[in-house]
C-alpha positions as CSV (number, residue, x, y, z in Angstrom):
1,M,-14.8,-66.5,174.8
2,K,-11.3,-67.4,176.1
3,Y,-8.0,-67.3,174.5
4,E,-5.0,-69.7,174.2
5,I,-1.7,-68.4,173.4
6,S,0.8,-70.4,171.4
7,E,4.5,-71.1,172.6
8,E,5.8,-68.9,169.8
9,V,3.8,-66.0,170.9
10,L,4.8,-66.4,174.6
11,T,8.4,-66.3,173.4
12,R,7.7,-63.2,171.3
13,L,6.1,-61.5,174.2
14,K,9.3,-62.1,176.2
15,E,11.4,-60.7,173.4
16,I,9.4,-57.6,172.9
17,Y,9.5,-56.9,176.7
18,A,13.3,-57.4,176.8
19,Y,13.9,-55.4,173.6
20,N,11.7,-52.4,174.8
21,F,13.2,-52.7,178.4
22,T,16.8,-52.7,177.2
23,H,16.5,-50.0,174.4
24,Y,13.9,-47.7,176.0
25,H,12.8,-48.2,179.8
26,K,10.6,-50.4,181.9
27,E,7.3,-48.3,181.7
28,R,7.5,-48.6,177.6
29,A,8.1,-52.4,177.6
30,E,5.0,-52.7,180.1
31,K,2.9,-50.4,178.2
32,I,3.3,-52.4,175.0
33,L,2.8,-55.6,176.9
34,N,-0.5,-54.2,178.4
35,S,-1.8,-53.0,175.0
36,I,-1.1,-56.4,173.5
37,D,-3.0,-58.1,176.3
38,E,-5.8,-55.7,175.9
39,V,-6.0,-56.9,172.1
40,F,-6.1,-60.5,173.3
41,E,-9.0,-59.7,175.6
42,K,-10.8,-57.7,172.8
43,A,-10.3,-60.5,170.1
44,A,-11.6,-63.1,172.6
45,N,-14.5,-61.0,173.3
46,N,-15.5,-59.9,169.7
47,P,-13.1,-61.8,167.2
48,N,-15.3,-60.6,164.4
49,F,-14.3,-57.0,165.0
50,Y,-10.9,-57.8,163.3
51,P,-10.7,-58.4,159.6
52,P,-10.0,-61.8,158.1
53,Y,-6.5,-62.9,157.6
54,L,-6.6,-64.5,154.1
55,N,-3.6,-67.2,153.9
56,N,-3.4,-69.5,151.2
57,T,-1.6,-72.1,153.2
58,Y,-4.5,-72.5,155.5
59,P,-7.5,-71.4,153.5
60,N,-10.3,-73.3,155.4
61,R,-9.2,-71.7,159.0
62,N,-11.1,-68.9,160.3
63,L,-7.9,-66.7,160.7
64,R,-8.1,-62.9,161.9
65,R,-5.4,-60.2,162.0
66,A,-5.1,-57.4,164.5
67,I,-2.8,-54.6,164.2
68,I,-1.3,-53.2,167.7
69,H,0.3,-49.6,167.9
70,K,0.7,-49.7,163.9
71,T,3.5,-52.0,164.9
72,Y,2.8,-55.3,165.8
73,V,0.7,-57.8,163.9
74,L,-1.3,-60.5,165.8
75,I,-2.8,-63.5,163.8
76,F,-5.3,-65.5,165.7
77,E,-7.8,-68.6,164.8
78,V,-11.3,-68.2,165.8
79,L,-12.5,-71.7,167.0
80,E,-15.8,-72.9,168.5
81,S,-15.1,-72.3,172.2
82,H,-11.9,-69.8,172.1
83,I,-9.5,-68.1,170.1
84,H,-6.1,-69.6,169.6
85,I,-3.3,-66.7,169.2
86,L,-0.9,-68.0,166.6
87,S,1.5,-65.7,165.7
88,L,2.9,-62.0,166.8
89,Y,5.5,-60.2,164.9
90,H,6.7,-56.6,164.1
91,G,5.1,-55.2,161.2
92,A,8.4,-54.6,159.4
93,M,8.7,-58.4,159.1
94,D,5.2,-58.6,157.5
95,K,4.6,-62.2,156.3
96,D,2.0,-61.2,153.5
């Protein structure tokens, strides 16, 4: 299965990279983005590995949630032919 990334997530990836590059170092920024990319791939290959994300706003959508490095929360929707990566945010900003 393939994955599609929302514009919001593309923006967040740039922000995550810039923050870690500025406040830490290039290697840390690259390591985090590589870890996020690995989760994208894993979610696309086995979306049911991740628990359902129950959302009252969209109760009929097959949403899943992945936690990355105990820090970032990834929300994606499982569709028939691919997954759509909808949201990526820092866990301190948990939307639940």
